[in-house]
N, C-alpha and C positions, 0 to 999 in steps of 0.2 A: 682751635677753641673749646671742644669742650669737656664738659666733666663725665668722668667717670662714677658718677653719684647714682644713682637708681629712681628717683624720684628727680630727676632732670630735664623729663620728659611733661612731667606732671604741672613743672612746677614753669615751662617756659608755655603751657599749655593754660592753665591759670593767667598768666599773664596776656593767653592773647586775645582770652576771656576778657579783659576789659577789669577792674578795681571791684573790686569785691567791696560786698554793700554790707550793711551790719543787721538783723534781723528784726525786720520788725513790731515796732511793739504792738501787741496786744486790745484792742482799743471795748473797752466793753459791750460799747452800744452798736457797737459794729459786731455782730456776730456772725463768723460764717453763713452763706442761707440754708446749705448742705445740713445746718444744727440745727434752723428752726425748721417745724415739721407744719409751719402758715407753710413757711415757703416753700418747699421741697409740695406740699400738697399743691399750690397755688400755682407752680411750676406743670406738674403733673396737666393738670385741668388746663395750662396754656395749652401742647402736644394735646391731647387728646382735641378741645377745642379749634387748631390749625392745619390739625385733619379733617375733622369732619367737614369743615369751612374748605376741604382739598377735592374731598368724594361730593360734597354735597356743590358742588360750582359743576366739578367736573363733570356729573349727575343733572346736569342741568344741559350744561353744552352735548349729553346726548341728545339730550329732549330734542334738543332744539335739530340738531344733525339727522334723527331719527325724523324727526315735522319735514325738512328741509326734499327725503326720500320719501318717507309717505303721498307725499303735495306731490311729487315727480310720477311715482308708483299709480295714484290713483288712491287711497289715504287706504289700504287693511286695513281689516280689523286688529290680528293681530298686533302691528307698531301701530297704530292705536291706542291701546294696552300700553305699549312699552312705553308707549310719548310718557300719558297720564302716572303712569309709575314711576316711569323715572323722577317727575319731575313733583309727586305725592311724596316717598325715599328724599330725593335735597329739598323739600324747605323742612324736611318730618326729624335733618341733617341739620339745616342750615340756620333756618328760628333759634334755638338755642345757641349753638357753637358759636351763633355774632354778638348775642345775649353775654356767655360768659367771656367769651374775647375781648367783650372794652368791659364788663365787669373786670376782669385781672389786668387789666394798662390800668384800671380805676386806679387798685385797691394797689398798684408797682407804684403808679404816680403820691397818691398821699402818701405811704412807706419814704419818698425820696424826701417831698418838705418837710415830714418829720422827724427828717434825722435819724429813720431805720436801716 
């Protein structure tokens, strides 16, 4: 029972995909995130904040691992310098990234509460 129409396969594929839905009406109160420059900037800040968090905690983990190694071999000077450097750089990354991360989450929560 196959039809010789060329679009028969397309009809079967559309039927298998499920019912067609009418296009959603655009709600003027809900602009897409890509159109809102504040949300775009907020998303960019959130990405950089997440990256800084990961690198900062990685540097703290490195400092702990270096400390264990340095403690086992007698705390040589270069390892002590590496420990301090990784702690300082980790702190410089983590302090602002944690604050900015909470700020982005609070702003998103406020936007949802206001219905934006």
